[in-house]
C-alpha positions as CSV (number, residue, x, y, z in Angstrom):
1,M,6.5,-26.5,10.8
2,T,5.3,-22.7,11.3
3,F,8.0,-20.7,13.1
4,V,7.9,-16.9,13.1
5,I,11.7,-15.0,13.0
6,S,12.0,-11.1,13.5
7,G,14.0,-8.4,12.2
8,L,13.8,-4.6,11.3
9,S,11.2,-3.1,9.3
10,V,12.7,-1.2,6.3
11,S,10.0,-1.0,4.1
12,N,6.3,-1.5,4.4
13,G,3.7,-3.9,3.1
14,V,3.0,-7.4,2.7
15,A,4.7,-9.9,0.4
16,I,3.5,-13.9,0.1
17,G,5.9,-16.2,-1.9
18,R,8.2,-19.2,-2.1
19,A,11.8,-19.0,-0.8
20,L,14.9,-18.5,-3.1
21,T,17.6,-18.9,-0.7
22,I,21.3,-17.8,-1.9
23,S,23.7,-19.0,0.0
24,S,27.0,-16.9,0.5
25,A,30.0,-17.4,-1.9
26,S,32.4,-17.4,0.9
27,L,30.9,-19.9,2.9
28,E,31.2,-22.4,-0.1
29,V,35.3,-21.8,-0.9
30,D,38.1,-24.5,-0.6
31,H,40.8,-23.8,1.8
32,R,43.4,-25.5,0.3
33,L,47.5,-24.9,0.4
34,I,49.1,-24.6,-3.1
35,Q,52.5,-26.0,-3.7
36,E,55.5,-24.5,-4.2
37,G,56.0,-23.0,-7.4
38,E,52.3,-22.5,-8.0
39,Q,52.0,-18.9,-6.7
40,E,52.0,-17.2,-9.8
41,Q,49.6,-19.1,-11.5
42,E,47.4,-18.7,-8.6
43,L,48.0,-14.9,-8.4
44,K,47.1,-14.9,-12.1
45,R,43.7,-16.5,-11.2
46,L,43.2,-14.2,-8.6
47,Y,43.9,-11.1,-11.0
48,D,41.3,-12.9,-13.7
49,A,38.8,-12.9,-11.2
50,F,39.1,-9.0,-10.4
51,A,38.9,-8.3,-13.8
52,V,35.9,-10.4,-14.3
53,A,34.2,-9.0,-11.4
54,K,35.0,-5.3,-12.7
55,K,33.6,-6.3,-16.2
56,E,30.3,-7.5,-15.0
57,L,29.5,-4.4,-12.7
58,I,30.4,-2.5,-15.8
59,D,28.6,-4.6,-18.1
60,L,25.6,-4.2,-15.2
61,K,25.9,-0.5,-14.8
62,N,25.4,0.1,-18.8
63,S,22.5,-2.3,-19.1
64,L,20.8,-0.4,-16.1
65,P,17.1,-0.1,-17.4
66,E,15.9,3.7,-17.4
67,D,13.1,3.1,-14.4
68,A,15.9,1.3,-12.3
69,P,15.9,3.8,-8.9
70,E,18.9,6.3,-9.1
71,E,20.8,4.5,-6.4
72,L,21.6,1.5,-7.9
73,G,23.9,3.4,-10.4
74,A,25.4,5.3,-7.5
75,F,26.1,1.8,-6.0
76,L,27.7,0.2,-8.6
77,E,30.0,2.8,-8.8
78,V,30.9,2.4,-5.6
79,H,31.7,-1.3,-5.9
80,Q,34.0,-0.4,-9.2
81,L,35.6,2.0,-6.8
82,I,36.5,-1.0,-4.3
83,L,37.5,-3.3,-6.6
84,D,40.0,-0.6,-8.4
85,D,41.7,0.0,-4.6
86,P,44.8,-1.6,-4.8
87,E,44.5,-2.5,-1.1
88,L,42.0,-4.9,-1.3
89,Q,44.4,-7.0,-3.4
90,K,47.4,-6.6,-1.1
91,K,46.8,-9.0,1.6
92,P,45.6,-11.7,-0.5
93,I,48.5,-11.2,-2.5
94,E,51.0,-11.8,0.4
95,L,48.7,-14.7,1.9
96,I,49.0,-16.8,-1.5
97,K,53.0,-15.8,-2.1
98,K,54.2,-16.3,1.4
99,R,51.6,-18.6,3.0
100,R,50.8,-20.2,-0.1
101,F,47.1,-19.8,0.3
102,N,44.9,-20.7,-2.8
103,A,42.9,-17.4,-4.0
104,A,39.7,-18.3,-2.6
105,W,41.0,-18.9,0.8
106,A,43.2,-15.6,0.7
107,L,40.3,-13.5,-0.5
108,T,38.0,-14.8,2.5
109,T,40.9,-14.4,4.9
110,E,41.0,-10.7,3.8
111,L,37.1,-10.7,4.2
112,D,36.8,-11.8,7.6
113,D,39.2,-9.0,8.6
114,L,37.5,-6.3,6.8
115,L,34.3,-7.3,8.6
116,D,35.9,-7.5,11.8
117,T,36.8,-3.9,11.2
118,F,33.9,-2.8,10.5
119,E,31.6,-4.5,13.2
120,N,34.0,-2.2,15.7
121,I,33.0,1.0,14.2
122,D,30.9,3.0,16.6
123,D,28.7,4.9,13.8
124,P,25.6,2.6,13.0
125,Y,25.8,4.0,8.9
126,L,29.5,3.7,8.7
127,R,29.5,0.1,10.3
128,E,27.1,-0.8,7.5
129,R,29.3,0.2,5.2
130,G,31.0,-3.1,5.5
131,A,28.5,-5.0,3.5
132,D,29.7,-3.6,0.2
133,F,33.3,-5.0,0.7
134,R,31.5,-8.4,1.6
135,Q,29.4,-8.1,-1.7
136,V,32.3,-7.1,-4.1
137,I,34.6,-9.5,-2.5
138,E,31.7,-12.5,-3.0
139,R,31.6,-11.3,-6.5
140,V,35.3,-12.2,-7.2
141,L,34.9,-15.5,-5.3
142,V,32.2,-16.5,-7.8
143,A,34.4,-15.6,-10.8
144,L,36.9,-17.8,-8.9
145,Q,35.0,-20.7,-8.7
146,G,34.1,-20.0,-12.6
147,S,30.5,-19.1,-12.4
148,S,29.2,-16.2,-12.9
149,S,25.8,-14.5,-11.4
150,E,23.9,-15.0,-14.7
151,D,24.9,-18.7,-14.3
152,K,23.0,-18.9,-11.0
153,T,20.1,-16.8,-12.2
154,H,19.5,-19.4,-14.7
155,L,19.6,-21.9,-12.2
156,Y,16.9,-20.1,-10.6
157,K,15.1,-19.9,-13.8
158,K,14.6,-23.4,-13.9
159,L,13.0,-24.2,-10.3
160,D,9.5,-24.5,-10.6
161,R,7.8,-21.4,-9.0
162,E,4.2,-22.2,-10.7
163,S,2.4,-18.5,-10.0
164,S,3.7,-17.6,-6.6
165,D,6.1,-14.9,-6.2
166,V,9.6,-14.9,-5.3
167,I,10.9,-13.8,-2.0
168,I,15.0,-13.9,-1.8
169,V,16.4,-14.8,1.2
170,A,19.9,-14.7,1.5
171,Q,23.0,-13.5,4.0
172,D,23.2,-10.3,2.6
173,I,22.3,-9.1,-1.2
174,A,24.0,-6.4,-3.3
175,P,21.6,-3.7,-4.4
176,H,22.3,-3.9,-8.1
177,D,22.4,-7.9,-8.1
178,M,18.2,-7.5,-7.2
179,L,17.6,-6.6,-10.7
180,R,19.0,-9.8,-11.8
181,F,15.3,-11.4,-10.3
182,K,12.9,-9.0,-11.7
183,E,12.0,-11.7,-14.4
184,L,11.1,-14.3,-11.6
185,N,8.2,-11.9,-9.7
186,F,10.8,-11.2,-7.1
187,C,8.1,-9.2,-4.4
188,A,10.4,-9.2,-1.4
189,F,13.7,-10.3,0.1
190,V,14.9,-11.1,3.8
191,T,18.3,-10.8,5.1
192,D,20.5,-12.0,8.0
193,L,22.5,-8.9,8.2
194,G,21.9,-5.0,7.3
195,G,20.3,-1.9,9.3
196,K,17.5,0.3,8.5
197,N,20.7,2.7,6.8
198,S,22.0,-0.4,4.5
199,H,22.0,0.0,1.2
200,T,19.6,-3.2,0.6
201,A,17.1,-1.2,3.1
202,I,17.6,2.1,0.8
203,V,16.9,0.2,-2.6
204,A,13.9,-1.8,-1.2
205,R,12.4,1.9,-0.2
206,S,12.9,3.1,-3.6
207,L,11.8,-0.1,-5.6
208,D,8.7,0.1,-2.8
209,I,8.7,-3.4,-1.9
210,P,8.3,-5.1,1.8
211,A,11.6,-6.2,3.1
212,A,12.8,-7.3,6.5
213,V,17.0,-7.2,7.2
214,G,18.8,-8.1,10.4
215,V,17.0,-11.3,10.6
216,K,19.7,-13.6,12.3
217,N,20.0,-16.6,10.9
218,A,17.0,-16.4,8.4
219,S,18.9,-17.7,5.4
220,E,20.0,-20.8,7.5
221,L,16.7,-21.5,9.0
222,I,14.4,-21.1,5.7
223,E,14.8,-23.6,3.0
224,Q,14.7,-23.3,-0.3
225,D,10.9,-23.3,-1.8
226,D,9.1,-22.8,1.8
227,W,6.1,-20.7,1.7
228,L,6.9,-17.4,3.3
229,I,5.0,-14.0,4.3
230,V,7.1,-11.0,4.7
231,D,5.2,-8.4,7.1
232,G,7.3,-5.6,6.5
233,D,5.3,-3.3,8.5
234,R,6.5,-5.1,11.4
235,G,9.7,-6.6,10.1
236,I,8.8,-10.3,10.8
237,V,8.7,-13.0,8.6
238,I,6.4,-16.3,9.1
239,V,7.9,-19.6,7.7
240,D,5.3,-22.3,6.4
241,P,2.4,-20.4,7.7
242,P,-0.9,-22.3,8.0
243,Q,-4.0,-22.0,5.8
244,I,-5.6,-19.3,8.1
245,I,-2.6,-16.7,8.5
246,L,-2.2,-17.1,4.9
247,E,-6.0,-16.3,4.3
248,E,-5.6,-13.0,6.8
249,Y,-2.6,-11.8,5.0
250,R,-3.7,-12.3,1.8
251,H,-6.8,-9.8,3.2
252,R,-4.1,-7.7,4.5
253,Q,-2.4,-7.2,0.6
254,A,-5.5,-6.7,-0.8
255,E,-6.0,-3.7,1.9
256,H,-2.6,-2.7,1.2
257,R,-3.4,-2.1,-2.7
258,L,-6.8,-1.1,-2.6
259,A,-5.4,1.7,-0.3
260,K,-2.3,2.9,-2.9
261,N,-4.7,2.8,-5.7
262,K,-7.0,5.3,-3.5
263,L,-4.1,7.6,-2.7
264,Q,-3.3,7.8,-6.5
265,L,-7.1,9.4,-7.2
266,L,-5.6,12.0,-4.5
267,K,-2.7,13.4,-7.2
268,H,-4.6,16.2,-8.3
269,T,-7.1,16.9,-5.6
270,P,-6.6,20.3,-4.2
271,T,-5.0,20.2,-1.0
272,K,-7.3,21.8,1.4
273,T,-8.6,21.1,4.9
274,L,-12.5,20.9,5.3
275,D,-12.8,24.6,6.5
276,G,-11.2,25.8,3.1
277,V,-7.6,26.4,4.2
278,K,-5.2,26.2,1.2
279,I,-2.0,23.5,1.9
280,T,1.1,23.2,-0.2
281,L,3.0,20.1,-0.1
282,M,6.4,19.7,-1.5
283,A,9.1,17.6,-1.5
284,N,12.4,16.9,-0.1
285,I,15.1,15.7,-2.8
286,E,18.8,14.7,-2.9
287,M,19.6,14.4,-6.6
288,P,18.1,16.5,-9.7
289,E,16.8,12.9,-10.7
290,D,14.4,13.0,-7.9
291,A,12.4,16.1,-9.2
292,Q,10.4,14.0,-11.6
293,D,9.2,11.5,-8.8
294,A,8.6,14.5,-7.0
295,L,6.1,16.0,-9.4
296,A,4.9,12.5,-10.4
297,K,3.5,12.5,-6.6
298,G,1.8,15.9,-7.1
299,A,4.6,18.0,-5.2
300,L,4.1,21.6,-5.7
301,G,7.6,22.3,-5.4
302,I,11.0,21.5,-4.0
303,G,11.2,22.5,-0.2
304,L,14.5,21.2,0.2
305,F,17.3,20.0,-2.2
306,R,19.6,18.7,0.0
307,S,22.6,19.8,-1.9
308,E,25.4,18.1,0.0
309,F,24.7,14.8,-1.7
310,L,26.2,16.5,-5.0
311,F,29.4,16.5,-3.0
312,M,29.5,13.2,-1.0
313,N,31.0,9.7,-2.3
314,R,33.4,11.4,-4.8
315,L,36.9,10.6,-5.3
316,D,37.8,13.1,-8.0
317,G,37.2,15.9,-5.7
318,I,34.0,18.6,-5.0
319,P,32.1,19.4,-8.1
320,D,32.9,22.7,-9.4
321,E,30.8,25.7,-10.1
322,E,29.9,24.5,-13.7
323,E,28.6,21.1,-12.7
324,Q,26.4,22.4,-9.8
325,Y,24.8,25.0,-11.8
326,Q,23.7,21.8,-14.4
327,A,22.6,20.2,-11.6
328,Y,20.6,22.9,-9.9
329,C,19.6,24.2,-13.2
330,Q,17.8,20.8,-14.4
331,T,16.0,20.6,-11.2
332,V,14.9,24.3,-11.5
333,I,13.7,23.6,-15.3
334,S,11.9,20.4,-14.3
335,M,9.7,22.1,-11.8
336,H,8.2,24.5,-14.6
337,G,8.2,27.6,-12.2
338,M,7.3,26.2,-8.8
339,P,9.9,26.9,-6.0
340,V,13.0,25.0,-5.7
341,N,14.6,25.6,-2.0
342,I,18.4,24.7,-2.5
343,R,19.8,24.2,0.8
344,T,23.8,25.3,0.9
345,I,26.0,21.8,1.9
346,D,25.3,20.9,5.0
347,I,28.0,18.3,6.2
348,G,28.1,16.7,9.7
349,A,29.0,14.0,11.6
350,D,26.4,11.8,9.4
351,K,27.2,13.3,6.4
352,N,31.0,13.4,5.6
353,L,32.3,14.5,2.3
354,D,34.9,11.3,0.9
355,T,36.3,13.9,-1.5
356,A,39.6,15.9,-1.9
357,V,38.6,17.7,1.5
358,E,38.2,14.7,3.5
359,T,40.9,16.0,6.2
360,I,38.7,18.8,6.7
361,T,35.6,16.7,7.1
362,S,36.5,13.4,8.4
363,D,35.9,14.6,12.5
364,I,33.3,16.6,12.4
365,S,30.9,16.0,15.1
366,P,27.2,16.9,15.6
367,L,28.5,20.0,17.7
368,G,31.4,20.9,15.3
369,L,31.8,22.4,12.4
370,R,29.2,21.5,10.2
371,G,26.3,23.3,7.9
372,I,26.9,27.3,7.5
373,R,30.0,27.0,10.1
374,W,31.8,25.0,7.4
375,S,30.5,27.1,4.3
376,L,32.0,30.3,6.0
377,S,35.3,28.3,6.7
378,E,35.7,27.5,3.0
379,P,34.6,30.9,1.4
380,D,35.7,29.8,-2.1
381,I,33.5,26.6,-1.8
382,F,30.6,28.4,-0.5
383,L,31.2,31.0,-3.2
384,A,31.2,28.6,-6.1
385,Q,27.9,26.9,-5.0
386,L,26.2,30.4,-4.3
387,R,27.2,31.4,-7.8
388,A,26.0,28.2,-9.2
389,I,22.3,28.2,-7.4
390,L,22.1,32.2,-8.4
391,R,22.9,31.2,-12.4
392,A,20.0,28.7,-11.9
393,S,17.6,30.9,-10.6
394,A,17.9,33.1,-14.1
395,H,15.7,29.6,-15.1
396,G,13.4,29.5,-12.5
397,K,12.2,29.9,-9.1
398,A,15.6,29.0,-7.4
399,Q,15.6,30.1,-3.8
400,I,18.6,29.7,-1.3
401,L,18.6,27.8,1.7
402,I,21.0,28.5,4.9
403,P,21.6,25.6,7.2
404,M,22.7,25.4,11.2
405,L,22.5,29.2,11.9
406,A,22.6,30.5,15.1
407,Q,24.5,33.4,15.6
408,A,23.7,37.5,13.9
409,R,27.6,37.3,12.7
410,E,26.7,34.0,10.8
411,I,24.0,35.6,9.2
412,E,25.5,38.9,8.4
413,Q,28.6,37.1,7.1
414,T,26.3,34.8,4.9
415,F,24.6,38.0,3.2
416,E,28.1,39.6,2.2
417,L,29.0,36.4,0.8
418,I,25.6,36.4,-1.5
419,T,26.5,39.8,-2.0
420,R,30.0,39.4,-3.4
421,A,28.8,36.1,-5.4
422,K,26.1,38.4,-7.4
423,K,29.2,40.8,-7.9
424,Q,31.4,38.1,-9.0
425,L,28.7,37.4,-11.8
426,D,28.1,41.0,-12.7
427,D,31.5,41.2,-13.6
428,R,31.3,38.0,-15.5
429,G,28.3,39.5,-17.3
430,I,26.3,36.3,-16.2
431,A,22.3,36.6,-15.7
432,Y,20.8,35.7,-12.5
433,N,17.7,36.7,-10.3
434,P,18.8,39.8,-8.7
435,Q,15.6,39.4,-6.4
436,I,16.0,35.8,-5.6
437,R,15.1,35.0,-2.1
438,V,17.0,33.8,0.6
439,G,15.8,31.2,3.5
440,A,17.1,29.8,7.1
441,M,16.7,26.9,8.8
442,I,15.6,26.8,12.3
443,E,17.2,23.9,13.7
444,L,18.9,24.9,16.7
445,P,17.5,26.0,20.0
446,A,19.5,29.3,19.7
447,A,17.5,30.3,16.4
448,V,14.3,29.8,17.9
449,F,15.0,32.6,21.0
450,I,16.7,34.9,18.7
451,L,14.0,34.6,16.0
452,P,13.3,38.5,15.3
453,V,16.9,38.3,13.7
454,F,16.3,35.8,11.6
455,L,12.4,37.2,10.6
456,K,14.1,40.6,9.9
457,H,16.9,39.3,7.5
458,F,15.6,36.7,5.7
459,D,12.2,36.0,3.2
460,F,11.2,32.8,4.6
461,L,11.9,30.1,7.1
462,S,11.9,26.1,7.3
463,I,12.0,24.1,10.2
464,G,14.5,21.3,10.3
465,T,12.6,19.1,12.8
466,N,15.3,16.4,12.9
467,D,18.1,18.6,14.3
468,L,15.9,21.1,16.4
469,I,15.0,17.5,18.2
470,Q,18.3,16.4,18.5
471,Y,20.0,19.6,19.7
472,T,17.4,20.5,21.7
473,L,17.1,17.1,23.7
474,G,21.2,16.4,23.6
475,I,20.5,13.4,21.6
476,D,22.5,12.1,18.8
477,R,19.9,10.6,16.3
478,A,22.8,8.4,14.8
479,D,23.5,7.0,18.3
480,S,21.5,3.8,18.5
481,S,22.0,3.7,22.2
482,V,20.0,6.9,23.1
483,A,17.5,6.3,20.0
484,H,14.7,5.8,22.4
485,L,15.0,9.2,24.0
486,Y,14.5,11.3,20.6
487,D,11.0,12.4,21.1
488,P,9.4,14.7,18.7
489,L,6.5,15.5,21.0
490,H,8.6,16.6,23.9
491,P,7.0,19.6,25.1
492,A,9.9,21.7,24.5
493,I,10.1,20.4,20.7
494,L,6.3,21.5,20.3
495,S,6.6,24.9,22.0
496,M,9.5,25.8,20.1
497,I,7.5,24.7,17.1
498,Y,4.7,26.4,17.7
499,K,6.4,29.5,18.4
500,V,8.2,29.9,15.2
501,I,4.8,29.1,13.1
502,Y,3.1,32.0,15.1
503,D,5.7,34.7,14.9
504,C,6.5,33.9,11.1
505,Q,2.5,34.1,10.5
506,E,2.2,37.2,12.7
507,L,4.5,39.0,9.8
508,G,3.5,37.3,7.1
509,K,6.7,35.2,6.6
510,P,6.2,32.0,4.8
511,V,7.6,29.0,7.2
512,S,7.3,25.5,6.4
513,I,8.6,22.4,8.4
514,C,11.1,20.1,5.8
515,G,11.8,17.5,8.8
516,E,10.3,13.8,9.6
517,M,7.6,15.1,11.3
518,A,6.1,16.9,8.2
519,G,6.0,13.7,6.7
520,D,4.5,11.6,9.5
521,S,0.6,11.4,8.9
522,K,-0.1,10.6,12.6
523,L,1.4,14.2,13.6
524,T,-0.2,16.0,10.4
525,R,-3.6,17.2,12.6
526,L,-1.3,18.1,15.2
527,L,1.1,20.5,12.9
528,I,-2.1,21.7,11.3
529,A,-3.5,22.6,14.8
530,M,-0.3,24.8,15.0
531,G,-1.4,26.7,12.1
532,L,1.3,25.3,9.7
533,T,0.1,25.2,5.9
534,D,3.5,24.5,4.1
535,F,4.8,20.8,4.2
536,S,8.0,19.3,2.5
537,M,8.6,15.8,3.1
538,H,10.0,12.8,0.8
539,A,8.1,12.4,-2.3
540,S,6.8,8.3,-1.3
541,Q,5.0,10.3,2.2
542,L,3.1,13.2,0.3
543,L,-0.1,11.2,-0.7
544,T,-0.3,10.0,2.7
545,V,-0.4,13.2,4.2
546,K,-2.7,14.6,1.5
547,R,-5.2,12.2,2.7
548,E,-4.9,13.5,6.2
549,L,-5.1,16.7,5.4
550,L,-8.4,16.9,3.2
551,K,-9.9,15.1,6.6
552,S,-9.1,17.8,8.9
553,D,-10.6,20.6,9.7
554,M,-7.7,23.7,11.0
555,G,-10.1,25.8,13.0
556,K,-11.7,22.8,15.3
557,L,-8.2,21.3,15.5
558,K,-6.5,25.0,16.6
559,Q,-9.2,24.6,19.7
560,S,-7.5,22.0,20.9
561,L,-3.5,22.8,20.5
562,R,-3.7,25.4,23.7
563,Q,-4.3,22.1,26.3
564,I,-1.9,20.0,24.4
565,L,1.0,22.7,24.6
566,I,0.9,23.0,28.2
567,T,0.7,19.4,29.4
568,Y,3.7,18.2,30.3
569,E,2.8,14.7,31.2
570,P,3.4,12.5,28.3
571,Q,0.5,10.0,29.1
572,I,-1.9,12.7,29.0
573,Q,-0.4,14.6,26.0
574,A,-0.2,11.3,24.1
575,K,-4.3,11.1,24.8
576,L,-4.9,14.7,23.6
577,I,-3.2,14.2,20.6
578,A,-4.7,10.9,19.5
579,D,-8.0,12.8,20.0
580,L,-7.1,15.3,17.2
581,S,-8.1,12.3,15.1
582,K,-11.7,12.3,16.3
583,I,-12.4,16.2,15.4
């Protein structure tokens, strides 16, 4: 019987294949009371299972292929840290000793309590971290039952798949476990749980495979070997599709592949508009390893290196100057003389530091001590980062980018510390580029309205549209209850972006956009109409935006801009912007 179930779209594309259903280990355990005097034996089973699970994670990390997404190694480390936490065993041990629960029952009781705790967390990103604990505990449960995940993989291999691809269906999937199914032509996955910020969603995007998460009850409704269509564009799953629907989606699959192949042909094409305006496309990255992917996609530099990701999810303290220098140096050298804009640490409500400074950062709100405010409050940490960036500038075109500036005094203090960092390196006899360029993020309305101060002090500006929208419209972009009000096309947003671009060009100051708007190809012509010539985005978006740029005529587009900027009625404005695609 054909039916459709819906979830969240987290990675685009279309997949067609047979369902490989994986049931949750926590739903299959025995629940029994052990006999008095058997507690020590049951505790040993628990400890041994933890040891087996830990060895599996270590072996997995050591056997990761060279082309494995960088995130997988990080997730494995997170799961190892969870396994090593003595608090995870504390309650199960107590239940075995005092209430004589068998080990599996004790563990699933702990899992249920943890998931309830995470479910009550307001922040959607943190709420989804409960999946890590579930995946770790389920790994221990598998070890308790005497069957490893490798055994399960061998079982799946015995299934007759003929020539069809495999679509994994589960309550949830640990990201690193996806590697176990690569030999099965694993082409998509569907999960009951998860959200747009879940680890499985992140890995789906990095692997560039279709996925639908948050598809409630999918693992119960879908049966082993059912034919499935996963429409990643819309986040829907079609079960047992009729032939006519299959043919339609096979046609869409072919179109997707053709479009991807055509995009690759653009990689080495100079990025110019139809009227000859040269456009610079750069990439946003989180870690040094991302620079290679950016180069492969044709980026002409790194427009935004989010350095805070070097500081996050660390239990051994923040990275020191030498470790940061090595990371920045690796990136700068790999870009072969192209610019690398290293944004100084920008922590906030959605990017806390799980490190030795956790007590300082754990209560940060979107309106709290974040960005440059935090860096100025921690001058020793800030100076170490500045010295590391300066040292990297001796090896290529490293540039400093300062986030969340709003006050003239903040600008003065920032440059005082940059000067001090240079002197400290001079005193140590360490080389750096004394003419290193310093830029500022424009992401607060206040910065837009005191732009002359920024233009006086900084060599270049970068518009962070994500925060500019958030702070202008008074919307916490991490709060799902107001997500529908997050509008990049709000007239106030468009007016501010245009003002910054226009004022920069009047004084000959380089300006780019590095927020999500830069990578949205539906907005490319609008930004070109505003005169923008420097874009920075996720590497995966570069070629799609490039294709749109090559079909655009900046001169003609500019003629339509004034009417858009003076229009405040959403429906009329939407039509005017849509009409840009016809120019």
